[in-house]
Each structure stands twice: as C-alpha cells, then as structure tokens.
Chimera marker file (.cmm) of the C-alpha trace (Angstrom):
<marker_set name="trace">
<marker id="1" x="-13.750" y="4.969" z="-0.479" r="1" g="1" b="0" radius="0.5"/>
<marker id="2" x="-10.350" y="6.072" z="0.776" r="1" g="1" b="0" radius="0.5"/>
<marker id="3" x="-8.712" y="2.839" z="-0.399" r="1" g="1" b="0" radius="0.5"/>
<marker id="4" x="-10.193" y="3.348" z="-3.849" r="1" g="1" b="0" radius="0.5"/>
<marker id="5" x="-8.713" y="6.837" z="-3.981" r="1" g="1" b="0" radius="0.5"/>
<marker id="6" x="-5.366" y="5.526" z="-2.746" r="1" g="1" b="0" radius="0.5"/>
<marker id="7" x="-5.329" y="2.861" z="-5.481" r="1" g="1" b="0" radius="0.5"/>
<marker id="8" x="-6.142" y="5.486" z="-8.103" r="1" g="1" b="0" radius="0.5"/>
<marker id="9" x="-3.330" y="7.747" z="-6.862" r="1" g="1" b="0" radius="0.5"/>
<marker id="10" x="-0.951" y="4.801" z="-6.680" r="1" g="1" b="0" radius="0.5"/>
<marker id="11" x="-1.681" y="3.714" z="-10.256" r="1" g="1" b="0" radius="0.5"/>
<marker id="12" x="-1.157" y="7.244" z="-11.543" r="1" g="1" b="0" radius="0.5"/>
<marker id="13" x="1.964" y="7.942" z="-9.496" r="1" g="1" b="0" radius="0.5"/>
<marker id="14" x="3.688" y="4.628" z="-10.081" r="1" g="1" b="0" radius="0.5"/>
<marker id="15" x="4.101" y="5.393" z="-13.772" r="1" g="1" b="0" radius="0.5"/>
<marker id="16" x="5.571" y="8.827" z="-13.008" r="1" g="1" b="0" radius="0.5"/>
<marker id="17" x="8.370" y="7.909" z="-10.582" r="1" g="1" b="0" radius="0.5"/>
<marker id="18" x="11.491" y="5.819" z="-10.896" r="1" g="1" b="0" radius="0.5"/>
<marker id="19" x="11.802" y="2.803" z="-8.641" r="1" g="1" b="0" radius="0.5"/>
<marker id="20" x="15.206" y="3.996" z="-7.378" r="1" g="1" b="0" radius="0.5"/>
<marker id="21" x="14.032" y="7.370" z="-6.033" r="1" g="1" b="0" radius="0.5"/>
<marker id="22" x="12.921" y="7.624" z="-2.386" r="1" g="1" b="0" radius="0.5"/>
<marker id="23" x="9.331" y="8.310" z="-3.451" r="1" g="1" b="0" radius="0.5"/>
<marker id="24" x="9.514" y="5.515" z="-5.988" r="1" g="1" b="0" radius="0.5"/>
<marker id="25" x="10.670" y="3.048" z="-3.339" r="1" g="1" b="0" radius="0.5"/>
<marker id="26" x="7.733" y="4.022" z="-1.121" r="1" g="1" b="0" radius="0.5"/>
<marker id="27" x="5.235" y="3.844" z="-3.981" r="1" g="1" b="0" radius="0.5"/>
<marker id="28" x="6.466" y="0.450" z="-5.145" r="1" g="1" b="0" radius="0.5"/>
<marker id="29" x="6.480" y="-0.852" z="-1.552" r="1" g="1" b="0" radius="0.5"/>
<marker id="30" x="2.861" y="0.236" z="-1.170" r="1" g="1" b="0" radius="0.5"/>
<marker id="31" x="1.942" y="-1.302" z="-4.527" r="1" g="1" b="0" radius="0.5"/>
<marker id="32" x="3.494" y="-4.615" z="-3.477" r="1" g="1" b="0" radius="0.5"/>
<marker id="33" x="1.672" y="-4.604" z="-0.123" r="1" g="1" b="0" radius="0.5"/>
<marker id="34" x="-1.640" y="-3.034" z="-1.115" r="1" g="1" b="0" radius="0.5"/>
<marker id="35" x="-3.591" y="-6.292" z="-0.870" r="1" g="1" b="0" radius="0.5"/>
<marker id="36" x="-2.344" y="-6.788" z="2.696" r="1" g="1" b="0" radius="0.5"/>
<marker id="37" x="-3.413" y="-3.263" z="3.607" r="1" g="1" b="0" radius="0.5"/>
<marker id="38" x="-6.872" y="-3.841" z="2.142" r="1" g="1" b="0" radius="0.5"/>
<marker id="39" x="-7.224" y="-7.129" z="4.039" r="1" g="1" b="0" radius="0.5"/>
<marker id="40" x="-6.217" y="-5.434" z="7.305" r="1" g="1" b="0" radius="0.5"/>
<marker id="41" x="-8.668" y="-2.554" z="6.823" r="1" g="1" b="0" radius="0.5"/>
<marker id="42" x="-11.575" y="-4.787" z="5.805" r="1" g="1" b="0" radius="0.5"/>
<marker id="43" x="-11.063" y="-7.297" z="8.645" r="1" g="1" b="0" radius="0.5"/>
<marker id="44" x="-10.885" y="-5.085" z="11.720" r="1" g="1" b="0" radius="0.5"/>
<marker id="45" x="-10.033" y="-7.965" z="14.051" r="1" g="1" b="0" radius="0.5"/>
<marker id="46" x="-6.617" y="-8.621" z="12.480" r="1" g="1" b="0" radius="0.5"/>
<marker id="47" x="-3.574" y="-7.384" z="14.425" r="1" g="1" b="0" radius="0.5"/>
<marker id="48" x="-1.416" y="-4.756" z="12.719" r="1" g="1" b="0" radius="0.5"/>
<marker id="49" x="1.714" y="-6.861" z="13.279" r="1" g="1" b="0" radius="0.5"/>
<marker id="50" x="2.684" y="-10.390" z="14.220" r="1" g="1" b="0" radius="0.5"/>
<marker id="51" x="4.951" y="-9.593" z="17.185" r="1" g="1" b="0" radius="0.5"/>
<marker id="52" x="2.912" y="-11.916" z="19.406" r="1" g="1" b="0" radius="0.5"/>
<marker id="53" x="4.000" y="-14.819" z="17.190" r="1" g="1" b="0" radius="0.5"/>
<link id1="1" id2="2" r="1" g="1" b="0" radius="0.2"/>
<link id1="2" id2="3" r="1" g="1" b="0" radius="0.2"/>
<link id1="3" id2="4" r="1" g="1" b="0" radius="0.2"/>
<link id1="4" id2="5" r="1" g="1" b="0" radius="0.2"/>
<link id1="5" id2="6" r="1" g="1" b="0" radius="0.2"/>
<link id1="6" id2="7" r="1" g="1" b="0" radius="0.2"/>
<link id1="7" id2="8" r="1" g="1" b="0" radius="0.2"/>
<link id1="8" id2="9" r="1" g="1" b="0" radius="0.2"/>
<link id1="9" id2="10" r="1" g="1" b="0" radius="0.2"/>
<link id1="10" id2="11" r="1" g="1" b="0" radius="0.2"/>
<link id1="11" id2="12" r="1" g="1" b="0" radius="0.2"/>
<link id1="12" id2="13" r="1" g="1" b="0" radius="0.2"/>
<link id1="13" id2="14" r="1" g="1" b="0" radius="0.2"/>
<link id1="14" id2="15" r="1" g="1" b="0" radius="0.2"/>
<link id1="15" id2="16" r="1" g="1" b="0" radius="0.2"/>
<link id1="16" id2="17" r="1" g="1" b="0" radius="0.2"/>
<link id1="17" id2="18" r="1" g="1" b="0" radius="0.2"/>
<link id1="18" id2="19" r="1" g="1" b="0" radius="0.2"/>
<link id1="19" id2="20" r="1" g="1" b="0" radius="0.2"/>
<link id1="20" id2="21" r="1" g="1" b="0" radius="0.2"/>
<link id1="21" id2="22" r="1" g="1" b="0" radius="0.2"/>
<link id1="22" id2="23" r="1" g="1" b="0" radius="0.2"/>
<link id1="23" id2="24" r="1" g="1" b="0" radius="0.2"/>
<link id1="24" id2="25" r="1" g="1" b="0" radius="0.2"/>
<link id1="25" id2="26" r="1" g="1" b="0" radius="0.2"/>
<link id1="26" id2="27" r="1" g="1" b="0" radius="0.2"/>
<link id1="27" id2="28" r="1" g="1" b="0" radius="0.2"/>
<link id1="28" id2="29" r="1" g="1" b="0" radius="0.2"/>
<link id1="29" id2="30" r="1" g="1" b="0" radius="0.2"/>
<link id1="30" id2="31" r="1" g="1" b="0" radius="0.2"/>
<link id1="31" id2="32" r="1" g="1" b="0" radius="0.2"/>
<link id1="32" id2="33" r="1" g="1" b="0" radius="0.2"/>
<link id1="33" id2="34" r="1" g="1" b="0" radius="0.2"/>
<link id1="34" id2="35" r="1" g="1" b="0" radius="0.2"/>
<link id1="35" id2="36" r="1" g="1" b="0" radius="0.2"/>
<link id1="36" id2="37" r="1" g="1" b="0" radius="0.2"/>
<link id1="37" id2="38" r="1" g="1" b="0" radius="0.2"/>
<link id1="38" id2="39" r="1" g="1" b="0" radius="0.2"/>
<link id1="39" id2="40" r="1" g="1" b="0" radius="0.2"/>
<link id1="40" id2="41" r="1" g="1" b="0" radius="0.2"/>
<link id1="41" id2="42" r="1" g="1" b="0" radius="0.2"/>
<link id1="42" id2="43" r="1" g="1" b="0" radius="0.2"/>
<link id1="43" id2="44" r="1" g="1" b="0" radius="0.2"/>
<link id1="44" id2="45" r="1" g="1" b="0" radius="0.2"/>
<link id1="45" id2="46" r="1" g="1" b="0" radius="0.2"/>
<link id1="46" id2="47" r="1" g="1" b="0" radius="0.2"/>
<link id1="47" id2="48" r="1" g="1" b="0" radius="0.2"/>
<link id1="48" id2="49" r="1" g="1" b="0" radius="0.2"/>
<link id1="49" id2="50" r="1" g="1" b="0" radius="0.2"/>
<link id1="50" id2="51" r="1" g="1" b="0" radius="0.2"/>
<link id1="51" id2="52" r="1" g="1" b="0" radius="0.2"/>
<link id1="52" id2="53" r="1" g="1" b="0" radius="0.2"/>
</marker_set>
C-alpha cells in the first residue's frame, strides 16, 4: 500500500515542480527508478546494491 501512495504522490508532485529545482531532480530521479524500487521491495531476496559484482 505504501508504494501505491508513493506513486500517487509522485504523479501529483511531478506536474507541480520544475525538473531543474532540487526537489524536481529528486522527483524525476524517483520517477525514472520507480520500477526498480518496486522490484526490490517485492522480491525481498534481491541485494540493495551490486557492490559484490
């Protein structure tokens, strides 16, 4: 449920900020990586980073 709320907030906020502002950069970064975050949360066995590689 938290990811659904985050997506809702992201969709609403993304249209209200400019991509060049600090908040806008963070929001657009999250929007571009949201699918990776969802995959990580849903598959609990995945490592958070690939430093071992």
